C-alpha positions in Angstrom: 10.2 -4.7 4.9 8.1 -7.0 2.7 8.4 -10.7 3.1 10.8 -12.8 1.1 9.0 -15.1 -1.4 9.9 -18.1 -3.6 9.8 -17.9 -7.4 6.7 -20.2 -7.3 4.9 -17.9 -4.7 5.6 -14.9 -6.9 4.5 -16.6 -10.1 1.2 -17.7 -8.4 0.6 -14.3 -6.9 1.1 -12.6 -10.3 -0.6 -15.3 -12.2 2.3 -15.8 -14.6 4.4 -18.9 -15.4 7.5 -19.8 -13.3 9.9 -19.2 -16.2 8.4 -15.7 -16.8 8.6 -14.8 -13.1 12.2 -16.1 -13.0 13.2 -14.0 -16.0 11.6 -10.8 -14.5 13.3 -11.5 -11.2 16.6 -11.8 -13.0 16.2 -8.3 -14.5 15.3 -6.9 -11.1 18.3 -8.7 -9.5 20.7 -7.3 -12.1 19.2 -3.8 -11.5 19.9 -4.2 -7.7 16.3 -4.1 -6.7 16.0 -7.8 -5.6 18.4 -10.1 -3.8 18.2 -13.9 -4.3 19.3 -16.7 -2.1 19.0 -20.5 -2.1 17.2 -22.0 0.9 17.2 -25.8 0.8 15.5 -26.5 -2.6 13.9 -23.1 -3.0 15.1 -19.9 -4.6 13.9 -17.0 -2.3 13.8 -13.4 -3.4 13.6 -10.3 -1.3 13.7 -6.6 -2.0 17.0 -4.8 -1.4 17.1 -1.5 0.4 17.1 0.1 -3.1 14.0 -1.9 -4.1 12.2 -0.8 -0.9 13.2 2.8 -1.6 11.8 2.7 -5.1 8.5 1.2 -4.0 8.2 3.4 -0.9 6.9 2.5 2.5 4.3 -0.2 3.0 2.1 0.6 6.0 
């Protein structure tokens, strides 16, 4: 399974703004592809089993 990442980490990796990353992650969350949880002062996102299945295995 791929590593959970914060919104900031995802926005930096994709070179997009935090608000844009947050909006995209919201769409993925509502689609059941990403799960989100709060850890201290961070919002952390991870792929769900469905998200993993859609992307396929990462070797």
